[in-house]
Backbone bond lengths (Angstrom), bond angles and torsions (degrees), N, CA, C in turn:
res aa  C-N    CA-C-N  psi(-1)  N-CA   C-N-CA  omega(-1)  CA-C   N-CA-C  phi
1 X - - - 1.444 - - 1.516 110.32 -
2 X 1.322 115.81 151.51 1.454 121.35 -177.75 1.520 110.82 -113.48
3 X 1.310 114.22 161.40 1.462 120.19 172.58 1.521 108.38 -92.47
4 X 1.317 116.17 142.85 1.461 121.89 -174.45 1.521 109.91 -125.83
5 X 1.324 116.37 135.38 1.461 121.27 178.45 1.519 108.78 -129.54
6 X 1.324 115.06 113.77 1.461 120.72 178.89 1.525 110.53 -90.46
7 X 1.326 116.12 150.58 1.458 121.52 175.88 1.524 109.25 -154.42
8 X 1.331 114.86 170.38 1.456 119.68 175.92 1.516 114.79 104.78
9 X 1.326 117.08 -5.82 1.452 119.03 177.88 1.521 111.05 -64.07
10 X 1.330 116.08 151.76 1.472 118.94 -176.28 1.520 109.81 -163.35
11 X 1.329 115.09 175.86 1.460 122.70 170.86 1.523 107.58 -85.08
12 X 1.305 117.49 132.64 1.452 120.48 -176.34 1.525 111.14 -136.48
13 X 1.322 114.43 156.45 1.458 122.57 172.59 1.529 107.98 -101.60
14 X 1.307 118.15 154.16 1.472 119.93 176.03 1.520 111.03 -55.10
15 X 1.321 115.18 138.16 1.450 120.59 179.80 1.516 114.52 92.38
16 X 1.325 116.41 -15.08 1.462 119.67 -179.64 1.533 111.27 -77.99
17 X 1.322 113.50 171.08 1.461 120.20 179.57 1.524 109.64 -118.71
18 X 1.322 115.12 157.99 1.459 121.35 179.83 1.524 107.61 -154.40
19 X 1.324 116.23 145.46 1.460 119.54 174.80 1.520 109.72 -119.94
20 X 1.292 116.08 123.35 1.459 122.43 175.47 1.523 109.36 -95.26
21 X 1.318 114.81 147.44 1.465 121.29 177.62 1.519 109.46 -124.66
22 X 1.302 115.26 151.58 1.458 122.04 177.08 1.517 107.23 -139.26
23 X 1.319 115.74 110.84 1.456 120.68 179.69 1.523 108.66 -96.77
24 X 1.321 114.92 129.02 1.464 120.87 -179.97 1.529 110.08 -102.63
25 X 1.311 115.67 155.17 1.472 120.73 -178.72 1.512 112.19 -80.35
26 X 1.335 116.99 -1.89 1.451 120.92 177.38 1.515 110.24 -152.98
27 X 1.308 115.37 -173.27 1.458 120.61 -175.04 1.525 112.60 -69.07
28 X 1.347 113.68 138.77 1.459 120.81 174.09 1.525 111.75 -104.46
29 X 1.311 116.40 4.73 1.462 121.07 -169.51 1.521 112.66 -53.76
30 X 1.302 118.53 -42.05 1.471 120.90 -173.45 1.523 113.02 -109.13
31 X 1.314 114.91 19.81 1.459 120.06 -174.75 1.520 110.85 -110.05
32 X 1.324 117.15 135.76 1.463 121.81 170.68 1.527 108.16 -79.22
33 X 1.319 116.60 118.46 1.459 120.90 -172.72 1.523 111.95 -115.41
34 X 1.328 115.33 164.58 1.454 119.51 179.59 1.512 112.42 -152.27
35 X 1.306 115.76 159.67 1.466 123.87 169.59 1.520 107.44 -110.44
36 X 1.318 114.46 136.84 1.448 122.08 -179.13 1.527 108.84 -121.19
37 X 1.317 115.36 156.64 1.461 119.42 172.88 1.516 108.74 -126.39
38 X 1.308 113.59 150.95 1.461 119.63 178.39 1.518 108.14 -134.29
39 X 1.297 115.91 114.85 1.463 121.96 175.81 1.517 108.61 -95.28
40 X 1.318 117.82 153.83 1.466 120.61 -179.73 1.522 112.14 -54.57
41 X 1.326 116.13 127.16 1.449 120.26 176.71 1.512 115.58 77.91
42 X 1.327 116.12 4.57 1.465 119.36 -178.76 1.523 110.06 -121.89
43 X 1.326 117.57 153.64 1.465 119.26 178.28 1.525 111.45 -70.06
44 X 1.309 114.71 153.45 1.448 120.38 176.79 1.528 108.99 -65.70
45 X 1.348 116.13 136.87 1.461 118.95 -178.41 1.530 110.25 -134.41
46 X 1.307 114.45 149.28 1.458 121.94 -179.84 1.525 109.13 -77.63
47 X 1.329 116.65 129.25 1.469 119.76 178.73 1.519 112.47 -112.53
48 X 1.322 117.46 -22.86 1.462 120.23 -179.51 1.518 108.92 -153.15
49 X 1.329 115.98 138.89 1.454 121.09 179.92 1.518 109.96 -131.75
50 X 1.325 114.91 144.74 1.463 121.48 178.94 1.521 107.94 -132.23
51 X 1.320 115.98 114.97 1.443 120.21 179.04 1.515 111.52 -77.36
52 X 1.316 114.86 160.11 1.462 119.92 176.76 1.528 110.83 -62.13
53 X 1.326 115.81 -21.93 1.469 120.46 178.74 1.525 112.37 -87.20
54 X 1.325 116.46 1.26 1.454 120.36 177.32 1.520 115.20 94.85
55 X 1.316 117.01 -7.84 1.456 118.94 179.59 1.521 109.99 -72.83
56 X 1.323 114.67 144.14 1.467 121.16 -178.84 1.522 110.23 -120.34
57 X 1.316 113.94 157.41 1.459 120.62 176.55 1.517 107.13 -148.98
58 X 1.335 116.20 143.67 1.455 120.84 -175.35 1.519 110.38 -134.51
59 X 1.314 114.58 149.69 1.454 119.58 170.32 1.520 108.59 -66.56
60 X 1.303 116.97 147.66 1.461 120.89 -177.36 1.525 112.42 -56.20
61 X 1.314 116.56 -33.92 1.466 120.51 -175.72 1.522 113.10 -67.60
62 X 1.325 117.72 -20.04 1.472 120.15 -176.72 1.514 112.05 -118.55
63 X 1.302 117.62 -4.52 1.461 121.44 -177.25 1.520 110.57 -58.78
64 X 1.325 116.23 131.67 1.453 121.02 -179.12 1.516 113.91 88.60
65 X 1.338 117.26 -12.25 1.473 120.59 -179.61 1.526 111.87 -117.09
66 X 1.304 118.03 -32.16 1.463 122.71 -178.36 1.525 109.14 -107.32
67 X 1.332 115.52 145.19 1.461 121.58 177.00 1.519 109.69 -133.45
68 X 1.318 116.20 126.36 1.458 121.34 177.22 1.524 108.70 -99.38
69 X 1.310 115.80 139.91 1.464 120.62 179.16 1.519 108.54 -155.39
70 X 1.314 116.00 172.65 1.466 118.65 176.71 1.506 110.64 -150.23
71 X 1.322 115.01 157.18 1.457 123.20 174.84 1.523 106.48 -117.83
72 X 1.303 116.90 103.47 1.462 120.36 -176.29 1.532 112.09 -64.24
73 X 1.322 117.02 -29.41 1.469 119.82 -179.37 1.525 111.60 -69.04
74 X 1.333 116.21 -20.97 1.464 121.27 -178.73 1.525 112.29 -111.81
75 X 1.320 117.11 4.21 1.480 121.23 -177.11 1.527 110.75 51.10
76 X 1.314 116.17 41.22 1.463 120.90 -172.78 1.520 111.27 -126.60
77 X 1.318 114.29 134.96 1.457 123.54 175.50 1.521 107.81 -106.72
78 X 1.323 117.24 142.62 1.458 121.84 -178.53 1.519 111.01 -124.21
79 X 1.318 114.68 156.14 1.450 121.47 169.45 1.520 107.51 -135.73
80 X 1.316 116.30 107.24 1.459 122.00 175.41 1.520 107.84 -85.76
81 X 1.315 115.26 121.90 1.459 121.21 -176.04 1.522 107.92 -116.02
82 X 1.310 117.41 114.13 1.457 122.66 179.41 1.526 110.23 -112.86
83 X 1.320 114.76 161.52 1.472 120.88 178.02 1.523 111.57 47.31
84 X 1.325 114.93 51.24 1.459 119.64 -176.39 1.524 111.66 -61.51
85 X 1.306 114.82 145.86 1.456 122.78 179.24 1.525 109.57 -118.74
86 X 1.333 118.18 158.73 1.470 119.70 178.90 1.525 112.70 -55.25
87 X 1.316 116.88 -33.92 1.463 119.63 -178.62 1.520 113.43 -72.17
88 X 1.333 117.22 -5.09 1.460 120.74 175.74 1.526 112.47 -85.55
89 X 1.322 116.63 1.32 1.456 120.87 176.28 1.517 108.86 -68.28
90 X 1.319 116.11 105.14 1.455 122.58 -176.41 1.521 108.10 -156.97
91 X 1.312 115.39 173.35 1.456 121.12 166.29 1.525 106.21 -96.44
92 X 1.324 115.95 131.59 1.457 121.23 -177.57 1.525 110.05 -109.61
93 X 1.318 114.63 135.30 1.454 122.46 -179.30 1.522 109.89 -126.28
94 X 1.312 116.31 151.42 1.459 120.44 170.19 1.525 108.66 -110.47
95 X 1.323 115.05 156.21 1.462 121.61 178.12 1.519 107.26 -173.77
96 X 1.295 117.51 -178.57 1.455 118.65 171.52 1.530 108.00 -64.95
97 X 1.290 117.69 167.87 1.467 119.80 -175.60 1.525 112.69 -68.14
98 X 1.315 117.53 -8.77 1.461 120.74 175.86 1.533 110.88 -122.32
99 X 1.318 116.56 13.52 1.459 120.49 173.09 1.520 115.03 65.54
100 X 1.333 116.88 45.68 1.458 120.56 -173.64 1.530 114.29 -81.14
101 X 1.340 117.24 -27.97 1.452 120.72 -171.21 1.523 112.04 -95.25
102 X 1.329 116.27 166.33 1.464 118.64 175.30 1.526 110.83 -58.80
103 X 1.317 116.53 139.25 1.451 120.67 -178.53 1.522 110.90 -78.20
104 X 1.325 115.41 142.20 1.452 120.90 174.18 1.514 110.42 -81.19
105 X 1.334 115.36 -167.99 1.466 119.56 -178.57 1.522 112.60 -83.69
106 X 1.304 116.84 -13.55 1.455 120.41 178.01 1.515 113.40 83.52
107 X 1.315 114.64 172.19 1.468 122.24 177.81 1.516 107.68 -125.45
108 X 1.322 115.83 123.12 1.467 120.85 -175.96 1.519 110.71 -86.99
109 X 1.312 116.04 124.12 1.466 122.35 173.91 1.519 106.85 -111.60
110 X 1.332 115.81 122.26 1.455 120.40 -174.31 1.520 110.57 -125.81
111 X 1.326 115.41 127.51 1.463 121.17 176.08 1.527 109.55 -80.81
112 X 1.300 117.49 133.27 1.456 121.28 -177.05 1.527 113.67 -109.90
113 X 1.329 117.28 11.53 1.464 119.56 -177.88 1.509 111.25 -73.24
């Protein structure tokens, strides 16, 4: 298992964009990875997944607006978030696509409208 550190959370207005990063303590090259969100009082849920083969999958609520990608040379996973909406105010975490590793502290995205 690897250690994960998320960053890039910020205060945003509706319609703005933000990129989250997740640096892992080891290689992600052969790992199926995902970004999760956690809203207050709700269970953590997967919003974007990236297979080791490059295939992606997104929750319907973010499809067409969020893009998951990774840089294997930097052991880093990204989540590009465009056209942000107030309902995207959550804490975002990265992990394997089934949440196998210890969770990091997450990245807080807060709507300021």
